[in-house]
C-alpha positions in Angstrom: 148.9 114.8 221.6 149.6 111.5 219.9 152.3 109.3 221.5 154.8 106.6 220.7 156.7 104.2 222.9 159.9 103.4 221.1 161.8 100.3 222.4 165.0 100.6 220.3 168.4 101.7 221.3 168.6 105.5 222.1 170.9 106.3 219.2 168.5 104.7 216.8 165.6 106.9 218.0 167.2 110.4 217.9 166.2 111.1 214.3 162.8 109.5 214.7 162.0 111.4 217.8 162.8 114.8 216.2 160.8 113.9 213.1 157.7 112.9 215.1 158.0 115.9 217.5 157.9 118.1 214.4 154.5 116.6 213.7 153.3 117.2 217.2 153.9 113.7 218.6 155.3 112.9 222.0 157.9 110.1 222.0 159.0 108.1 225.0 162.2 106.1 224.5 162.9 103.0 226.5 165.4 100.5 225.2 163.9 97.1 225.9 167.3 95.5 225.5 170.9 96.2 226.5 173.5 95.4 223.9 176.7 94.0 225.2 179.8 93.6 222.9 181.3 90.2 223.0 185.1 89.6 222.6 185.7 87.3 219.6 188.8 85.3 219.1 189.4 85.4 215.3 192.2 86.1 212.9 192.4 87.4 209.4 193.9 84.1 208.3 190.8 82.2 209.6 188.5 84.1 207.2 190.8 84.2 204.2 189.0 81.4 202.4 185.5 82.8 203.1 183.5 83.7 200.0 180.5 85.6 201.5 180.2 87.6 204.7 176.7 88.4 206.0 176.0 91.0 208.7 172.6 90.5 210.3 172.1 93.8 212.1 173.7 97.1 213.0 175.0 95.7 216.2 176.9 93.0 214.2 179.0 95.7 212.6 181.7 95.5 215.2 184.5 98.0 214.9 186.7 95.8 217.1 186.2 92.8 214.7 186.6 94.8 211.5 190.1 95.9 212.7 191.2 92.3 212.8 189.8 90.8 209.6 189.9 92.0 206.0 186.6 91.6 204.0 187.4 93.9 201.2 187.6 91.1 198.6 184.6 89.2 199.8 181.0 89.3 198.7 179.4 91.3 201.6 175.7 91.3 202.3 173.7 93.1 205.0 170.2 92.2 205.9 169.0 95.8 206.1 170.0 99.2 204.7 170.9 100.8 208.1 173.4 97.9 208.7 174.9 98.5 205.2 175.1 102.2 206.0 177.0 101.6 209.2 179.3 99.2 207.5 180.1 101.7 204.7 180.7 104.5 207.2 183.2 102.4 209.1 185.0 100.6 206.2 184.0 102.2 202.9 182.7 98.8 201.8 179.4 98.8 199.9 177.3 95.8 200.9 174.4 94.3 199.0 170.9 94.2 200.7 167.7 92.3 199.8 164.6 94.1 198.7 162.7 92.6 201.7 164.9 93.4 204.7 164.3 90.3 206.8 166.0 86.9 207.1 163.3 85.4 205.0 163.6 88.1 202.4 167.3 87.6 202.2 167.0 83.8 201.8 164.5 84.2 199.0 166.6 86.8 197.1 169.0 86.2 194.3 171.8 87.3 196.6 171.8 83.8 198.3 171.1 81.7 195.3 174.5 80.0 195.9 175.9 76.6 196.7 179.3 75.2 197.6 180.4 78.5 199.1 182.1 79.3 202.4 179.9 81.8 204.2 180.6 83.7 207.4 177.5 85.1 209.3 178.3 87.8 211.8 175.5 88.1 214.3 174.3 88.4 217.9 174.3 85.5 220.4 171.2 83.4 220.4 168.3 84.1 218.2 167.1 81.9 215.3 169.3 79.7 213.2 167.1 79.9 210.2 169.8 81.7 208.0 172.6 79.3 208.7 170.4 76.2 208.6 168.9 77.1 205.2 172.4 78.0 203.8 173.7 74.6 204.9 170.8 72.9 203.2 172.0 74.6 200.0 175.3 72.8 200.3 177.3 75.7 201.7 179.9 75.6 204.5 178.7 78.1 207.1 180.5 79.7 210.0 179.2 82.1 212.6 180.7 84.8 214.8 178.7 86.1 217.8 179.9 89.7 218.3 177.3 90.9 220.8 174.6 89.7 223.2 171.1 91.1 224.0 170.1 91.4 227.6 166.7 92.4 229.0 166.8 96.0 230.2 165.6 97.0 233.7 162.7 99.4 233.8 163.1 102.0 236.5 160.1 103.3 238.4 160.5 106.8 236.8 160.5 105.3 233.3 157.5 103.2 234.1 155.6 106.2 235.4 156.4 108.2 232.3 155.2 105.5 229.9 152.1 104.8 231.9 151.2 108.5 232.1 151.6 109.0 228.4 149.5 105.9 227.4 151.0 106.0 223.9 148.8 105.1 221.0 151.6 103.2 219.3 154.4 100.9 220.5 157.4 100.3 218.3 159.2 96.9 218.6 162.0 95.8 216.3 162.9 92.4 217.6 161.4 89.3 219.2 163.7 89.7 222.2 162.7 93.3 222.6 159.0 92.3 222.5 159.6 89.6 225.2 161.4 92.2 227.4 158.4 94.6 227.1 155.9 91.9 227.8 157.8 91.0 230.9 157.4 94.5 232.3 153.6 94.2 231.7 153.4 90.8 233.3 155.3 92.1 236.4 152.9 95.0 236.7 155.5 97.7 236.0 153.7 98.7 232.9 149.9 99.0 232.5 148.1 96.2 230.6 146.5 98.9 228.6 149.6 98.8 226.4 148.3 95.5 225.0 145.3 97.4 223.5 147.6 99.9 221.7 148.8 99.6 218.1 152.1 97.7 217.8 154.4 98.5 214.9 157.2 96.2 214.0 159.6 95.3 211.1 158.4 91.7 210.5 155.3 89.5 210.4 157.1 87.1 212.8 157.2 89.8 215.5 153.5 90.6 214.9 152.5 86.9 215.2 154.2 86.5 218.5 152.8 89.9 219.7 149.3 88.7 219.0 150.0 85.5 220.9 151.3 87.6 223.8 148.1 89.6 223.9 148.5 92.6 221.6 145.2 93.4 219.8 146.4 95.5 216.9 149.6 95.0 215.0 151.1 96.1 211.7 154.4 96.0 209.8 156.4 99.0 208.7 156.9 98.8 205.0 160.3 100.4 205.0 162.8 99.4 207.7 164.0 103.0 208.4 163.1 106.1 210.4 161.4 107.5 207.3 159.3 104.3 207.0 158.2 104.5 210.6 157.2 108.2 210.2 155.3 107.4 207.0 153.4 104.6 208.9 152.5 106.9 211.7 151.8 110.2 210.1 149.0 109.4 207.6 
């Protein structure tokens, strides 16, 4: 039986798990990160003059925040389609998304061929500042709101035993932070080093480059950042 270790949040893996199990796969779900919502002090008045609002991930679509600010008359952009879908389900707002659903893809798209605009980026704490730095270079005024933080998850002995016993052929990682959390479990001896010889799937070349530096031997990028795209990459 073919196996996959999926390191995303449990709710993100439900559809994927069912789809792969239908093809005879075994999926082990272990979220490499814990997502913690951050309380943000912001008022609707403070975003009134903003021209563009960017949501960087599903976790940045904060129900708490959206109750406090009105973005209906703004240009709204989401980095990926799943983020746009979550935003639409919560607000009815249709956001634009780039063809290449990465930060680099967004920056190179026509969506951000702008200057002299006030731009609000809603994101998680930490991470790269590439998006805001590049937008400032284009003579835009950029503000950021950190609405969540990512913490390394703790791997229990039972979870480690399940993963090591399966020896999955593939490992799915969707963020650099998640990759580092996974590598930490290997370095500490909780997970077998054999995982480094397995095929790592990710959503970006940047994750793959870091994975190779960390010791993974085989890496590839999922063409479509969706459950369907992951299934298509695995079931060939």
